[in-house]
Every structure is written in structure tokens, then in C-alpha cells.
C-alpha positions in Angstrom: -74.0 -15.8 -13.3 -76.8 -17.4 -11.3 -74.9 -20.7 -11.2 -71.8 -19.0 -9.9 -73.8 -17.3 -7.1 -75.4 -20.6 -6.1 -72.0 -22.3 -6.1 -70.5 -19.5 -4.1 -73.4 -19.7 -1.6 -73.0 -23.4 -1.2 -69.2 -23.2 -0.7 -69.7 -20.5 2.0 -72.4 -22.5 3.7 -70.2 -25.7 3.8 -67.3 -23.7 5.0 -69.3 -22.2 7.8 -70.7 -25.5 8.9 -67.3 -27.2 8.9 -65.8 -24.2 10.8 -68.6 -24.4 13.4 -68.2 -28.2 13.8 -64.4 -28.0 14.1 -64.9 -25.2 16.7 -67.2 -27.3 18.8 -64.8 -30.3 18.6 -62.0 -28.1 19.7 -64.0 -26.8 22.7 -65.0 -30.3 23.5 -61.4 -31.4 23.5 -60.5 -28.5 25.7 -63.0 -29.6 28.4 -61.3 -30.3 31.7 -61.9 -33.7 33.4 -62.5 -33.4 37.1 -62.7 -36.0 40.0 -64.0 -34.1 43.0 -64.4 -35.4 46.5 -67.3 -34.1 48.6 -66.6 -35.3 52.2 -69.9 -33.8 53.5 -69.9 -33.9 57.3 -67.2 -36.6 57.7 -63.5 -37.0 58.9 -61.5 -35.5 61.7 -58.0 -33.9 61.7 -56.1 -37.2 61.9 -58.2 -38.9 59.2 -57.6 -35.8 57.0 -53.9 -36.1 57.4 -53.9 -39.8 56.7 -56.0 -39.3 53.5 -53.6 -36.7 52.0 -50.6 -38.9 52.9 -52.1 -41.9 51.1 -53.8 -40.3 48.1 -51.7 -40.5 44.9 -53.4 -38.1 42.5 -51.8 -37.1 39.2 -51.6 -34.3 36.6 -53.8 -36.0 34.0 -57.1 -35.0 35.5 -58.1 -32.2 37.9 -58.5 -33.6 41.4 -60.4 -31.4 44.0 -61.2 -32.2 47.6 -64.0 -30.5 49.5 -63.7 -31.1 53.2 -65.9 -29.7 56.0 -65.2 -26.0 56.7 -63.2 -26.7 59.9 -60.8 -28.9 57.9 -60.2 -26.6 55.0 -57.1 -24.9 56.3 -55.5 -28.2 57.7 -56.2 -29.7 54.3 -54.6 -26.7 52.6 -51.5 -27.3 54.7 -51.4 -31.0 54.0 -51.7 -30.4 50.3 -48.8 -28.0 50.4 -46.7 -30.3 52.5 -47.2 -33.3 50.3 -46.9 -31.2 47.1 -49.6 -33.2 45.4 -51.6 -31.6 42.5 -54.9 -31.4 44.4 -57.3 -28.4 44.4 -59.3 -27.4 47.5 -62.9 -26.5 47.6 -65.6 -25.5 50.1 -68.9 -27.3 50.4 -71.0 -24.1 50.8 -70.6 -20.3 50.9 -72.7 -17.4 52.0 -73.9 -14.7 49.5 -72.8 -11.8 51.8 -69.2 -10.6 52.2 -69.5 -10.4 56.0 -72.0 -9.7 58.7 -74.2 -11.2 61.4 -74.7 -14.6 59.8 -74.0 -17.1 62.6 -72.4 -20.3 61.4 -71.9 -19.1 57.8 -68.7 -18.8 55.7 -67.9 -16.0 53.3 -66.2 -16.2 50.0 -63.2 -14.2 51.3 -62.8 -16.8 54.1 -62.7 -19.6 51.5 -60.0 -17.8 49.5 -58.1 -17.1 52.7 -57.7 -20.8 53.4 -56.6 -21.7 49.9 -59.9 -22.6 48.2 -60.2 -22.3 44.4 -63.6 -24.1 44.2 -66.9 -24.2 46.0 -69.9 -26.6 45.8 -73.1 -24.6 45.4 -76.6 -25.8 45.3 -76.0 -29.4 46.5 -79.3 -31.2 46.9 -78.7 -31.7 50.6 -78.5 -27.9 50.9 -81.6 -27.5 48.9 -83.4 -30.1 51.0 -82.2 -29.4 54.6 -81.3 -25.7 54.4 -84.1 -24.7 52.1 -81.9 -23.2 49.4 -83.7 -22.1 46.3 -82.6 -21.1 42.8 -82.5 -17.4 43.7 -80.2 -17.9 46.6 -78.0 -20.3 44.6 -77.8 -17.7 41.9 -76.5 -15.1 44.4 -73.9 -17.5 45.7 -72.7 -18.4 42.1 -72.3 -14.7 41.3 -70.4 -14.1 44.5 -68.0 -17.0 43.7 -67.4 -16.0 40.1 -66.7 -12.4 41.2 -64.1 -13.6 43.7 -62.4 -15.9 41.2 -63.5 -19.1 42.8 -65.0 -21.7 40.5 -68.5 -22.7 41.5 -69.4 -26.4 41.2 -73.2 -25.9 40.6 -75.3 -28.9 41.4 -78.6 -29.7 39.7 -80.8 -32.8 39.8 -84.3 -34.2 40.1 -86.0 -36.2 43.0 -87.4 -39.7 42.6 -90.9 -38.2 42.5 -89.9 -35.8 39.7 -88.2 -38.6 37.8 -91.2 -40.9 38.0 -93.6 -38.1 36.9 -91.4 -37.4 33.8 -90.3 -33.9 35.0 -86.6 -34.4 34.9 -86.0 -32.1 31.9 -88.3 -29.4 33.3 -86.6 -29.5 36.7 -83.1 -29.4 35.3 -83.8 -26.5 32.9 -85.5 -24.5 35.7 -82.5 -25.1 38.0 -80.1 -24.1 35.2 -81.8 -20.9 34.2 -82.2 -20.0 37.9 -78.6 -20.7 39.0 -77.1 -18.9 35.9 -79.5 -15.9 35.7 -77.7 -12.7 34.7 -74.3 -14.6 34.6 -72.2 -14.1 31.4 -69.1 -15.9 32.6 -68.5 -19.5 31.6 -66.1 -20.1 34.6 -68.2 -22.7 36.3 -68.6 -26.5 36.6 -71.9 -28.3 36.5 -72.6 -31.5 38.5 -75.7 -33.5 37.6 -76.7 -35.3 40.8 -80.0 -37.2 40.5 -81.3 -36.9 44.1 -82.8 -40.4 44.0 -79.3 -41.8 43.6 -77.4 -39.8 46.3 -76.4 -42.0 49.2 -78.8 -44.7 48.2 -76.4 -47.1 46.5 -78.4 -46.7 43.3 -77.0 -44.8 40.4 -78.1 -43.7 37.0 -76.8 -46.0 34.2 -74.1 -44.5 32.1 -76.4 -44.4 29.2 -79.1 -42.5 31.1 -76.5 -40.2 32.6 -75.1 -39.4 29.2 -78.6 -38.7 27.8 -79.2 -36.3 30.7 -75.8 -34.6 30.3 -76.5 -34.1 26.6 -79.8 -32.5 27.4 -78.1 -30.2 30.0 -75.5 -29.2 27.4 -78.3 -28.4 24.9 -79.9 -26.1 27.4 -76.5 -24.5 28.1 -76.1 -24.0 24.4 -79.3 -22.0 24.3 -78.1 -19.9 27.2 -74.4 -19.2 26.3 -74.0 -20.5 22.8 -70.9 -22.4 21.6 -69.2 -21.9 25.0 -71.4 -24.6 26.3 -69.1 -27.2 24.6 -66.3 -26.0 27.0 -68.2 -26.5 30.2 -67.4 -29.6 32.3 -70.5 -31.5 33.4 -69.8 -34.0 36.1 -72.0 -37.0 37.2 -72.7 -37.0 41.0 -75.1 -39.8 42.1 -73.4 -42.7 44.0 -70.3 -42.7 41.7 -67.7 -45.2 42.9 -64.8 -47.3 41.6 -67.2 -50.0 40.3 -69.1 -47.7 37.9 -66.6 -45.0 37.1 -65.3 -46.7 34.0 -68.8 -46.7 32.4 -69.2 -43.0 33.1 -65.7 -42.1 31.8 -66.6 -43.6 28.4 -69.4 -41.2 27.8 -68.7 -38.1 25.7 -70.7 -35.6 27.8 -69.6 -36.9 31.2 -66.5 -34.9 32.1 -65.8 -36.4 35.5 -67.5 -37.2 38.8 -68.5 -35.5 42.0 -67.9 -38.3 44.5 -69.5 -38.7 48.0 -69.0 -41.8 50.1 -66.3 -43.3 47.8 -64.1 -40.3 48.3 -63.7 -40.9 52.0 -61.1 -43.6 51.5 -57.9 -42.8 49.6 -57.8 -46.2 47.9 -61.3 -46.0 46.4 -60.9 -42.3 45.4 -57.5 -43.1 43.8 -59.2 -46.0 41.9 -61.7 -43.5 40.4 -58.9 -41.0 39.6 -57.1 -43.8 37.7 -60.2 -44.7 35.7 -60.6 -41.2 34.4 -56.9 -40.8 33.9 -57.0 -43.8 31.5 -60.0 -42.3 29.8 -58.0 -39.1 29.2 -55.0 -41.0 27.8 -57.3 -43.0 25.5 -58.8 -39.9 23.9 
């Protein structure tokens, strides 16, 4: 009798472990690959039109372009005109619905011009606009409530990296940005601040190690759903290093800055991740 109980216990334990593993693999396979352009404060109307005429894009990966606010509606029109499978995103949003906030953009304004995504918490917003985790959390909540997918940026500075604080910084930013949020409808972008606009970039191995750590923190926060969250790399990603990142299991795409300003280089990055999807 005792032997039967032990045997039954072992069978159930093995079944549960296998079921959990298969479930995690399924969620991992369901993760969407993204190639997202952050134009920052660049381009005019004519350059925007030229970009959307030249860009090829495809249906294998999700391509999103985030122009400056003034170019969002023209970009929306160009995307519709060219009928290319490209999503549109804002670079920032305010936490309030409306009001006396000079120079700001509300979530309803983003929706009105065709946005489905919005970058929130970019390091340049943290650095130059003084945004902290509490404010970023308010913006993330507002985006999710409105049905816009937030692209939440986290990352450490060079000083924090050199003082071995990377994991502490990332976990603090994650818990701060996602406080009191039950939804898993968001994208994360790891952007080491020391690599942004410097021409330096984290090696694919280092980026993978960091992404795996980020996913482990997410697992503590939201459980198995963490396997379905796309985590992008965003520090000086370009056509030369994209293939190395695409080969990593926890890197689900890239948030591209300077290399996204030219259709040919952005297309090259899209093609790299498309091949990566086809090889899986």
C-alpha cells in the first residue's frame, strides 16, 4: 500500500513538472518578436513620407514606428496609404486625461491619431525630464486602461554598472513601473543607459544574461505569464549586431534608435529577426 502511494505521488509529481515545463515552452513560443523604431527628435514631414515609401516590412515580426508627436498623424496616413503592416507608437504620454499641461500629450490624443503603442520610461525621459518610477507607473496604468500597449524601458547607467548595481536597479525599476498592475499587456525594453547613443552595446551574451534575470523577476511578480512577455534589447542596436541578439532565447526583438532613421538599415534589422523567426 505504501509503495503504491509513493508510486502514485511520483507519477503525479512528474506529470506536474512536465505540464509546467510544456506550459512555459508554449508561452515562450507564443512570445511576439518586435522591431521598434524610436525616432526621438528627428525627421520632418518629407523625410517621414520617404521613409514609409522605402520601408519594406513584413508579417513575420511586429514592426512599430514611434515618431515625434507632430509626425504621428502624418505617419498614420502614410501607413494606411502604403498598406504596410506597421504599428504606430508615441514616444511619451501624460498620466492625466486632459488639463492645463502645456506641451503634453494625453492617451486619448495618441489613440485619436492611430497609436497602438507608447514608449514609457525611456532613459532620456528619466534623465532630462526627471521622470521617476512612480510617474512611470501612472503612465503605464493609463496606457493599459486605454488599450495601448506600453513599451516600458528599464536600464542602468555606467556608474551603476561599474558598481555592480545592475540587478538592483532593474528590479527596483520593474517593481516600480508595474506596481498594482495585474495585466500582462506590456512590452519591456532593456536599454543599458551606458550604451544608448554611444556606439557601444552590450554583447549578446551579456544582454541575454540580463534579459534572463529580468524574466526571473517578472516570474516572481506575475508567475508563469512572464514567459509570454516580450523583452527587447535597446542599446545601440543596429544591422551589424542584430543577428547576435536575435539568436538569444530571451531577446524578443529590439528597440532601435539611430539605425531606425534610415529605411535600409531598419529593413536590414527587420530581415535579421524575420530569419530568426523562420529558423525557430
